[in-house]
C-alpha positions as CSV (number, residue, x, y, z in Angstrom):
1,M,10.4,-9.5,29.6
2,A,11.8,-7.5,32.5
3,S,9.5,-5.8,34.7
4,S,12.4,-3.1,35.3
5,N,10.8,-1.0,32.5
6,P,7.1,-1.0,33.1
7,L,6.1,2.2,31.6
8,N,7.8,1.0,28.2
9,V,10.0,4.2,27.9
10,F,13.6,3.9,26.2
11,K,16.1,6.8,27.0
12,G,19.7,7.7,26.6
13,H,22.4,7.4,23.9
14,D,21.6,3.5,23.7
15,S,17.7,4.1,23.6
16,L,17.4,2.1,20.4
17,A,19.4,-0.8,21.4
18,Q,17.1,-0.9,24.7
19,Y,14.1,-0.9,22.6
20,L,15.4,-3.7,20.4
21,D,16.2,-5.7,23.4
22,P,13.3,-8.2,24.1
23,D,14.6,-8.6,27.6
24,L,13.7,-4.9,28.2
25,N,10.4,-5.2,26.7
26,P,7.1,-6.5,28.0
27,P,6.1,-10.0,26.5
28,L,4.7,-9.9,22.8
29,P,1.0,-10.2,22.8
30,L,-0.6,-13.8,22.8
31,V,-4.2,-13.4,21.4
32,E,-7.0,-16.0,21.3
33,I,-8.5,-15.9,17.9
34,P,-12.3,-15.3,17.7
35,D,-14.8,-18.4,17.6
36,S,-15.6,-17.7,14.0
37,L,-11.9,-18.2,13.0
38,N,-11.9,-21.2,14.9
39,P,-13.7,-24.4,13.6
40,L,-12.7,-26.5,16.6
41,R,-14.0,-24.3,19.2
42,S,-16.9,-26.2,20.0
43,D,-14.4,-29.3,20.6
44,G,-12.9,-27.3,23.4
45,V,-9.6,-26.4,21.2
46,R,-8.7,-22.7,21.8
47,I,-6.1,-21.3,19.5
48,F,-3.8,-18.4,20.3
49,A,-1.8,-16.2,17.9
50,K,1.7,-15.2,19.1
51,M,1.9,-11.7,17.5
52,L,5.8,-11.6,16.6
53,T,4.5,-8.9,14.3
54,A,4.5,-6.5,17.5
55,L,8.3,-6.7,17.6
56,P,9.9,-3.5,16.9
57,A,10.9,-4.4,13.4
58,Q,7.4,-6.1,12.8
59,N,8.5,-9.4,11.8
60,V,9.8,-12.7,13.3
61,K,13.3,-12.5,11.9
62,S,14.3,-9.5,13.8
63,L,15.0,-11.7,16.8
64,P,17.6,-14.1,15.1
65,A,18.9,-10.9,13.3
66,L,19.4,-9.1,16.6
67,A,21.2,-12.4,18.2
68,M,23.5,-12.9,15.0
69,L,24.7,-9.3,14.9
70,R,25.2,-9.3,18.8
71,S,27.3,-12.3,18.4
72,Q,29.4,-10.9,15.5
73,P,30.5,-7.2,16.7
74,H,33.1,-7.1,14.3
75,A,30.2,-6.7,11.6
76,Q,29.9,-3.0,12.4
77,H,33.1,-2.8,10.5
78,Q,32.2,-4.8,7.6
79,T,30.0,-5.1,4.4
80,I,26.9,-7.1,5.8
81,V,25.5,-9.4,3.1
82,E,22.3,-11.7,3.3
83,A,20.5,-13.6,1.2
84,S,16.9,-13.0,2.1
85,S,13.2,-12.7,1.1
86,G,12.9,-9.6,2.8
87,S,12.6,-9.8,6.7
88,T,15.6,-11.1,7.8
89,V,17.7,-8.4,5.6
90,L,15.4,-5.5,6.6
91,S,15.9,-6.6,10.1
92,L,19.6,-6.7,9.7
93,A,19.6,-3.3,8.3
94,M,17.5,-1.6,10.8
95,I,19.4,-3.5,13.8
96,S,22.8,-2.5,12.5
97,R,21.8,1.1,12.2
98,A,20.2,1.2,15.6
99,L,23.1,-0.7,17.5
100,W,26.1,0.9,15.7
101,G,25.1,3.5,13.1
102,H,26.1,1.2,10.4
103,D,24.4,1.1,7.0
104,D,26.5,-1.0,4.6
105,V,24.0,-3.7,4.2
106,H,23.4,-5.6,1.1
107,A,20.4,-7.6,0.3
108,Y,20.8,-10.5,-2.4
109,V,17.6,-10.9,-3.9
110,T,15.8,-13.0,-6.8
111,N,15.2,-10.9,-9.6
112,K,11.6,-12.4,-9.8
113,K,11.0,-9.9,-6.5
114,H,8.0,-7.9,-6.7
115,P,9.1,-4.1,-7.7
116,D,7.1,-3.1,-4.5
117,S,9.2,-5.3,-2.3
118,L,12.5,-3.9,-3.9
119,R,11.3,-0.4,-3.2
120,L,10.5,-1.4,0.2
121,M,14.3,-2.2,0.8
122,K,15.6,0.9,-0.6
123,F,13.0,2.6,1.6
124,F,14.9,1.1,4.5
125,G,18.4,2.1,3.0
126,L,19.4,-1.5,1.8
127,K,21.7,-1.9,-1.2
128,T,20.0,-4.7,-3.3
129,V,22.0,-7.2,-5.4
130,L,19.8,-8.9,-7.7
131,Y,20.4,-12.7,-9.1
132,G,19.0,-14.8,-11.8
133,G,17.7,-18.4,-11.7
134,L,15.6,-20.1,-9.3
135,A,14.0,-17.8,-6.8
136,Q,14.2,-20.0,-4.0
137,Q,17.5,-21.7,-3.7
138,E,18.6,-24.3,-1.4
139,P,21.3,-23.4,1.3
140,S,23.3,-26.4,0.4
141,D,23.5,-25.7,-3.4
142,E,27.1,-25.2,-4.3
143,K,26.1,-22.8,-7.2
144,G,23.4,-21.2,-5.2
145,I,23.5,-17.7,-4.0
146,M,24.0,-18.8,-0.2
147,S,27.1,-20.8,-1.0
148,R,28.5,-17.9,-3.0
149,L,28.0,-15.4,-0.2
150,R,29.5,-17.9,2.2
151,R,32.6,-18.2,-0.1
152,M,32.4,-14.2,-0.4
153,A,32.8,-13.8,3.3
154,K,35.4,-16.4,3.7
155,S,37.5,-14.9,1.2
156,D,37.1,-11.1,1.9
157,Q,37.4,-9.8,5.6
158,G,35.7,-6.8,4.8
159,V,32.5,-8.9,4.3
160,C,30.4,-10.4,7.2
161,Y,27.6,-13.1,6.3
162,P,25.5,-13.6,9.1
163,G,24.2,-17.0,7.6
164,Q,20.6,-17.0,8.7
165,Y,20.3,-20.8,7.5
166,D,23.6,-21.9,9.1
167,S,23.9,-19.8,12.3
168,D,22.8,-21.4,15.5
169,Q,22.0,-17.6,16.8
170,N,18.8,-18.3,14.6
171,W,17.1,-20.9,16.6
172,R,18.7,-20.0,19.9
173,A,17.0,-16.4,19.7
174,H,13.5,-18.3,19.5
175,E,14.7,-20.5,22.3
176,R,15.6,-17.9,24.5
177,W,12.6,-15.2,23.9
178,T,9.7,-16.9,21.7
179,G,9.6,-20.1,23.6
180,A,10.4,-18.5,27.0
181,Q,7.6,-16.0,26.4
182,I,4.8,-18.5,25.5
183,W,5.7,-20.7,28.3
184,R,5.3,-17.7,30.8
185,Q,2.1,-16.5,29.1
186,L,0.3,-19.9,28.5
187,P,2.0,-22.8,30.7
188,E,-1.0,-25.0,29.6
189,V,0.0,-24.7,26.0
190,K,0.1,-28.3,24.3
191,L,0.6,-27.7,20.7
192,F,3.1,-25.0,18.7
193,C,2.9,-24.4,15.1
194,A,4.9,-22.4,12.7
195,T,5.9,-22.3,9.3
196,V,9.2,-23.2,8.1
197,G,11.7,-20.9,6.5
198,T,15.0,-21.3,7.9
199,G,13.5,-23.6,10.7
200,G,14.8,-21.3,13.2
201,C,11.4,-20.2,14.9
202,I,9.8,-23.7,15.0
203,T,13.4,-25.5,15.8
204,G,14.0,-22.7,18.9
205,T,10.5,-22.4,20.2
206,G,10.2,-26.0,20.2
207,A,13.3,-26.9,22.0
208,Y,12.4,-24.6,24.9
209,L,8.5,-25.6,25.0
210,K,9.6,-29.3,24.9
211,A,12.1,-28.9,27.6
212,M,9.7,-27.3,30.1
213,K,6.9,-29.9,29.1
214,P,7.8,-32.8,26.9
215,S,4.4,-33.6,25.8
216,V,4.2,-30.2,24.0
217,R,3.4,-31.3,20.0
218,T,5.2,-29.1,17.3
219,I,4.0,-28.7,13.9
220,G,6.0,-27.4,11.0
221,V,4.2,-25.9,8.0
222,C,5.7,-26.1,4.7
223,N,4.9,-24.9,1.1
224,V,3.3,-27.1,-1.3
225,R,6.0,-27.8,-3.7
226,G,5.6,-25.6,-6.9
227,D,3.0,-23.5,-5.1
228,P,5.2,-20.9,-2.9
229,I,4.3,-18.5,-0.6
230,P,7.0,-15.7,0.6
231,G,9.1,-17.0,3.4
232,P,8.3,-20.8,3.9
233,R,9.8,-23.4,2.0
234,H,8.9,-26.8,0.8
235,L,9.8,-29.6,3.0
236,A,12.4,-31.2,0.7
237,G,14.2,-28.2,0.5
238,F,14.4,-27.9,4.4
239,E,15.8,-31.4,5.3
240,T,19.4,-30.6,4.8
241,S,19.2,-27.6,7.8
242,P,21.9,-28.2,10.3
243,F,19.7,-27.0,13.0
244,P,18.5,-29.7,15.5
245,W,15.0,-29.8,13.9
246,R,14.5,-33.5,14.1
247,E,14.2,-33.6,17.8
248,N,12.1,-30.5,18.0
249,I,9.7,-30.9,15.2
250,D,7.1,-33.8,15.6
251,V,5.0,-33.4,12.4
252,F,4.9,-31.5,9.0
253,E,1.8,-30.1,7.3
254,T,1.6,-28.5,4.1
255,V,-0.8,-25.9,3.1
256,P,-1.7,-24.6,-0.6
257,S,-1.2,-20.8,-0.9
258,V,-4.5,-19.8,-1.5
259,D,-5.8,-21.0,1.7
260,A,-2.7,-19.2,3.4
261,F,-3.7,-15.9,1.9
262,R,-7.4,-16.4,2.7
263,A,-6.5,-17.3,6.3
264,S,-4.1,-14.3,6.7
265,M,-6.9,-11.8,5.3
266,Q,-9.4,-13.3,7.6
267,L,-7.1,-12.7,10.6
268,S,-6.4,-9.4,9.6
269,R,-10.1,-8.1,9.3
270,Y,-10.4,-9.1,12.9
271,G,-7.3,-6.9,13.9
272,L,-4.8,-9.5,13.9
273,I,-3.0,-8.1,11.3
274,C,-0.4,-10.5,9.6
275,G,0.7,-11.9,6.4
276,P,0.4,-15.2,4.4
277,S,2.9,-17.2,6.2
278,S,0.8,-16.5,9.3
279,G,-2.2,-17.6,7.6
280,Q,-0.4,-20.7,6.6
281,A,0.5,-21.5,10.3
282,L,-3.1,-21.2,11.4
283,C,-4.0,-23.5,8.5
284,G,-1.6,-26.1,9.1
285,L,-2.5,-26.1,12.9
286,V,-6.3,-26.5,12.1
287,A,-5.6,-29.1,9.5
288,H,-3.5,-31.2,12.2
289,L,-6.2,-30.8,14.6
290,Q,-9.0,-31.8,12.3
291,A,-7.2,-34.9,11.5
292,A,-6.6,-35.7,15.0
293,K,-10.3,-35.3,15.4
294,A,-11.1,-37.5,12.5
295,A,-8.8,-40.0,13.9
296,G,-10.4,-40.1,17.4
297,R,-7.3,-38.5,19.0
298,L,-8.2,-35.1,19.8
299,A,-8.6,-35.8,23.5
300,E,-4.8,-36.7,23.7
301,Y,-4.1,-32.9,23.5
302,A,-6.7,-32.1,26.2
303,D,-5.6,-30.5,29.7
304,P,-6.6,-33.0,32.3
305,E,-8.0,-30.4,34.5
306,T,-9.9,-28.3,32.2
307,N,-10.5,-30.6,29.0
308,E,-9.6,-27.9,26.9
309,I,-6.8,-27.9,24.1
310,H,-4.5,-25.1,24.1
311,A,-2.7,-24.2,20.8
312,V,-0.3,-21.5,19.7
313,F,0.6,-20.4,16.2
314,V,3.1,-17.7,15.1
315,C,2.0,-14.5,13.3
316,A,5.3,-13.8,11.7
317,D,4.8,-11.2,9.0
318,L,2.6,-8.2,7.7
319,P,0.6,-8.5,4.8
320,Y,1.0,-5.2,3.2
321,Q,4.1,-6.0,0.6
322,Y,2.0,-8.8,-0.7
323,M,-1.3,-7.0,-1.6
324,D,-1.0,-7.9,-5.4
325,L,-0.5,-11.5,-4.6
326,Y,-3.8,-11.5,-2.3
327,F,-5.7,-10.2,-5.4
328,Q,-4.0,-13.1,-7.5
329,K,-4.8,-15.9,-5.1
330,I,-7.9,-15.0,-3.6
331,P,-11.3,-15.3,-5.8
332,K,-12.5,-11.5,-6.6
333,D,-15.9,-12.4,-4.9
334,E,-14.3,-12.8,-1.3
335,F,-13.4,-9.1,-1.8
336,P,-16.2,-6.2,-1.0
337,P,-17.3,-4.5,-4.1
338,T,-15.7,-0.8,-4.9
339,F,-18.8,1.6,-5.7
340,N,-18.2,4.4,-8.2
341,E,-15.8,2.3,-10.0
342,N,-16.1,4.1,-13.2
343,L,-14.2,6.9,-11.4
344,L,-11.1,4.7,-11.5
345,S,-11.0,5.5,-15.6
346,C,-11.7,9.2,-15.5
347,D,-10.7,12.6,-13.8
348,P,-7.3,11.2,-12.7
349,D,-5.3,14.4,-12.7
350,P,-4.5,16.1,-9.0
351,Y,-6.4,18.9,-7.7
352,D,-4.6,21.5,-5.7
353,E,-6.4,23.9,-3.3
354,R,-3.6,26.4,-4.0
355,H,-5.1,26.9,-7.4
356,F,-8.8,27.6,-6.2
357,L,-8.8,31.5,-5.8
358,S,-11.2,33.7,-4.1
359,P,-13.0,36.1,-5.9
360,E,-10.5,38.8,-4.6
361,Q,-7.7,37.0,-5.5
362,A,-8.8,36.0,-9.0
363,S,-9.5,39.6,-9.5
364,K,-6.2,40.7,-8.5
365,L,-4.8,37.8,-10.8
366,A,-6.6,39.2,-13.7
367,G,-5.7,42.8,-13.1
368,G,-9.2,43.7,-11.7
369,M,-12.7,42.1,-13.1
370,K,-16.0,43.5,-13.8
371,P,-19.1,42.3,-15.3
372,C,-19.5,42.9,-19.0
373,N,-22.1,45.8,-19.6
374,S,-23.7,44.1,-22.6
375,P,-23.5,40.4,-22.1
376,S,-26.2,39.4,-24.6
377,S,-24.4,41.4,-27.6
378,C,-20.9,41.9,-26.7
379,T,-17.5,40.9,-28.4
380,C,-15.9,39.4,-25.4
381,S,-15.8,35.9,-26.8
382,S,-15.5,36.9,-30.6
383,K,-13.0,39.7,-30.8
384,N,-10.1,39.0,-33.2
385,R,-11.1,35.4,-33.3
386,R,-12.0,32.9,-35.7
387,H,-14.9,30.5,-35.2
388,R,-15.8,26.8,-36.3
389,P,-18.8,24.6,-35.4
390,Y,-18.6,22.6,-32.4
391,A,-19.9,19.4,-32.0
392,P,-20.7,18.2,-28.4
393,P,-18.7,14.9,-27.2
394,S,-20.4,11.5,-27.5
395,P,-21.7,10.2,-24.0
396,P,-19.3,8.1,-22.2
397,P,-19.7,4.2,-22.5
398,S,-22.1,2.4,-20.4
399,S,-20.5,2.3,-17.0
400,G,-23.1,1.3,-14.6
401,G,-26.1,3.4,-15.4
402,S,-27.0,7.1,-16.8
403,S,-26.8,10.4,-15.0
404,P,-29.3,12.9,-14.8
405,Y,-27.0,15.3,-15.7
406,Y,-25.8,13.6,-18.7
407,P,-28.8,11.6,-20.7
408,T,-27.8,8.8,-22.4
409,P,-29.2,9.9,-26.0
410,S,-26.4,12.3,-27.5
411,N,-29.3,14.4,-29.1
412,S,-30.5,15.5,-25.7
413,L,-27.2,17.5,-25.2
414,P,-27.5,21.3,-26.2
415,T,-25.4,22.3,-29.0
416,P,-24.2,25.7,-29.1
417,P,-24.4,27.2,-32.3
418,E,-20.4,27.6,-32.7
419,F,-17.3,26.8,-30.5
420,P,-14.5,29.7,-30.5
421,S,-11.2,28.8,-31.6
422,I,-8.8,31.4,-30.3
423,D,-6.0,32.5,-32.2
424,L,-3.7,34.7,-30.1
425,S,-1.4,35.6,-33.1
426,N,-3.9,38.4,-33.7
427,S,-4.8,39.5,-30.3
428,S,-4.4,43.2,-29.8
429,E,-1.7,44.5,-27.4
430,E,-4.2,46.6,-25.8
431,D,-5.9,43.2,-24.4
432,Y,-2.8,41.6,-23.2
433,Q,-0.1,44.3,-22.5
434,E,-1.1,45.1,-19.1
435,N,-2.1,41.6,-17.8
436,N,-0.6,38.1,-18.4
437,T,-4.1,36.2,-17.5
438,I,-6.4,34.8,-19.9
439,M,-10.0,34.4,-18.6
440,I,-12.1,31.4,-20.0
441,D,-15.7,31.0,-19.1
442,I,-17.1,27.5,-19.6
443,C,-20.8,28.1,-18.7
444,P,-23.4,27.3,-21.4
445,R,-23.8,29.8,-24.0
446,D,-27.2,31.2,-22.9
447,V,-26.0,31.7,-19.1
448,Y,-22.9,33.3,-20.4
449,S,-25.1,35.5,-22.6
450,R,-26.8,36.9,-19.6
451,N,-23.9,37.7,-17.4
452,H,-20.1,37.1,-17.8
453,I,-16.9,38.9,-16.7
454,H,-15.7,41.5,-19.2
455,K,-13.2,40.0,-21.6
456,A,-13.9,36.4,-20.5
457,W,-13.9,34.0,-23.3
458,N,-16.6,31.6,-23.6
459,I,-15.8,28.1,-24.2
460,P,-19.4,26.5,-23.5
461,L,-19.9,23.2,-22.0
462,T,-23.1,21.7,-21.2
463,P,-25.2,22.6,-18.2
464,E,-23.3,22.2,-14.8
465,P,-24.9,20.1,-12.3
466,E,-25.6,21.6,-8.9
467,D,-23.5,18.8,-7.0
468,L,-21.1,17.5,-9.7
469,Y,-19.1,15.6,-7.5
470,G,-21.9,14.0,-5.6
471,D,-22.8,12.1,-8.9
472,A,-20.0,9.6,-10.1
473,Q,-21.9,9.2,-13.5
474,A,-21.9,13.1,-13.7
475,V,-18.3,13.2,-13.0
476,E,-17.2,10.7,-15.6
477,A,-19.7,12.6,-18.2
478,R,-18.3,15.9,-17.4
479,W,-14.7,14.7,-17.7
480,R,-15.2,13.1,-21.2
481,E,-17.1,16.1,-22.2
482,M,-13.7,18.4,-21.1
483,K,-11.4,16.2,-22.3
484,E,-12.7,16.2,-25.7
485,V,-12.7,20.1,-25.4
486,V,-9.0,20.1,-23.7
487,G,-8.0,17.6,-26.4
488,G,-9.8,19.3,-29.5
489,P,-10.8,23.0,-30.0
490,L,-9.2,24.0,-26.8
491,W,-5.9,22.5,-26.4
492,P,-4.2,24.3,-29.4
493,V,-4.9,27.5,-27.5
494,A,-3.4,26.1,-24.5
495,E,-0.2,25.4,-26.4
496,E,-0.1,29.0,-27.1
497,L,-0.7,29.9,-23.6
498,Q,2.2,28.2,-22.2
499,E,3.6,31.7,-21.0
500,R,0.4,33.1,-19.8
501,R,-2.0,32.4,-17.0
502,V,-5.3,30.9,-17.5
503,L,-8.5,31.6,-15.0
504,V,-11.3,29.3,-15.7
505,M,-14.8,30.2,-14.5
506,C,-18.0,28.3,-14.3
507,G,-21.4,28.6,-12.6
508,N,-20.6,27.0,-9.1
509,G,-16.8,26.4,-9.3
510,D,-17.0,22.6,-9.7
511,S,-16.3,22.2,-13.2
512,S,-13.5,24.9,-13.4
513,R,-11.7,22.7,-10.9
514,M,-11.8,19.9,-13.1
515,M,-10.6,21.9,-16.1
516,V,-7.7,23.4,-14.0
517,S,-6.4,20.0,-12.9
518,M,-6.9,19.0,-16.6
519,L,-4.8,21.9,-17.9
520,R,-2.4,22.0,-14.9
521,A,-1.5,18.3,-15.9
522,R,-0.6,19.6,-19.5
523,G,1.5,22.3,-18.5
524,V,-0.5,25.2,-18.3
525,E,-0.4,27.4,-15.4
526,A,-4.3,27.4,-14.5
527,F,-6.4,28.7,-11.8
528,C,-10.0,29.0,-11.2
529,V,-12.6,30.9,-9.4
530,D,-13.7,29.1,-6.0
531,G,-17.5,29.0,-5.9
532,G,-18.0,30.1,-9.4
533,V,-18.9,33.2,-11.2
534,G,-22.6,32.8,-10.0
535,S,-21.9,33.7,-6.4
536,E,-23.3,37.1,-5.5
537,V,-20.3,38.9,-5.3
538,W,-19.8,38.7,-9.2
539,V,-23.5,39.7,-10.1
540,G,-23.8,43.5,-11.2
541,S,-20.6,44.4,-9.2
542,E,-17.0,45.0,-9.8
543,V,-14.2,43.5,-8.1
544,D,-10.8,45.0,-7.5
C-alpha cells in the first residue's frame, strides 16, 4: 500500500518479489455491488466486495502463502508439500519460483478432483500426489493427509510443510494486509464476511478490524454439511482450528452450494469476476442482514452520522476452473440459450487456411489445369473406372427446423444416375506419372457436365447453397451428406490415396472446404480451390 510506487512498475532482479509484495502495491479494489444484487439497498445497506482476486496470483490464499514462505526461507532448499484444494498450493508454487527460482512443490490432492483442476496444477508446474478416501479431510485427523504430511516433514529434513491449517502466518497475513486495507479504505465498515476454509482470512481480518473498531461484526460462512463447494468447510470441521477464531468470529452462517454458485455467476456477469466461495460469502452476509431486519435489529449496524450500514465481503477466488460445477448446480433455464446448437453435433473437424489454395497455387499443385474441351461428353470422370448406383443420403434428423437448401422430404433431393467408385489399380501411368495430385469435383452432375477442369473426377453432391455457412441447417445437411460420401463410396478411394494429394473443387469453395477438413481428419493430404471453380478465372481459360 506504499505510495513509493505510484505508477505500479516493478524493476530489477527482484522485480517479481516486489510485484508479489502487498506493501509495494496499491490497495486491492473495494467495490460496491450494484443495487440489483443488493436486496437491502432500500434499507440503507451498502455492500462492498473486497477483490482479493486482484492479487497477482488472483486468489485469497496468496497472502498466507507469501507470509509462510517468507517465514521459512530454508524452504527454498527443500521439497515443499501441501494438502490443498488448489489456491494455496498454486500460490506456493508461483511464489517460491518467483522468490527463489524454486520449483519443487508437491500438491497432495484428492483423487476426486476434477481433471481440469489437475491439469491446471500441471500447467503451473506442480507435482501432484493423489490420495483416496474422503475428499475434504480434517486437519486433526491422525489418519488424514495433513497429519501424514506433518509426520513426513518432521521425519525428513528435506521436506517443508508450510501447514496452512496450523501456521499463524496464515491468519496474521490477513491481519497485516486484508484487514489494514479495508480499514484504510472504508473506516465506516460495520460488518465483515468471509467464508471459512482454513479460517485465516476471517480470523485475521476480523482481528484487525475489531482492534480498530470493536463494534465491527464478523460473519463466517460455512458449507452445508454434505453439500460442499470448493474451499470452505462445514462448521464441525473447523472447530478444532488452532487459530484465535472464537474471539474474532461473531456468528456463523451456512449457505447451500446452489445459492453460492448462482451468486458468484451474478457477480461475475456484472464484472466482479469471482468463484463460488465468493458467492457464498455474499449470500451469508445477506442472510445475516435479512435475519437482523426480520428481528428488528438492522438499525444496530447503522452509522450514526449517515444512518447507512456498510458491509464488506471477500471475493476470494475465480470461477473458471469450476465451470462444470456451475452447470451441474444451477438450473439450465438460468443460462442464456445457444442458437444453432445443431452445429455442435456436426462439422467437428478443424479447418486450416493453409489448405485453401488460390487458382494459381492449385494449378501449380496439379501440374497445370485447364477446362475440359468437351465437358458434356468427356471421359474425365469415367476413364478406367467402374461405376455403381448412388443413393443420396437421408435427410438429417430434425434439429430445429428445415433448411431451404435441404428440404425435408428425401425424394426432393436430385439423384445422380450413378456414382463413380474410383479404382486406382487400373489407372494409367500416363494419368499419374507426372503429377501426384488427384482432382475431385463435387459439383452436381449437371454443373459438371457444363464445365469442369480436365481430368477432374466428379463426385456429385446436391446443389451448393450460395452461403453455406450462413445457414446452420444447411451446414448440418451438407456435412451429413458429405459424411456418407466420405464414409461410403469415396472413402475406399481415400484409403488408396494416402500417398497422393487430393485437390477438391466445388462451385463457390464452401463445400470443398468442408470436404478437405473431413479428408484431412482421416489422414488424406487434401486441398481445395479457394473461391471454387465457378470463379471467372476458371471459365474457358487455362491456368498455369
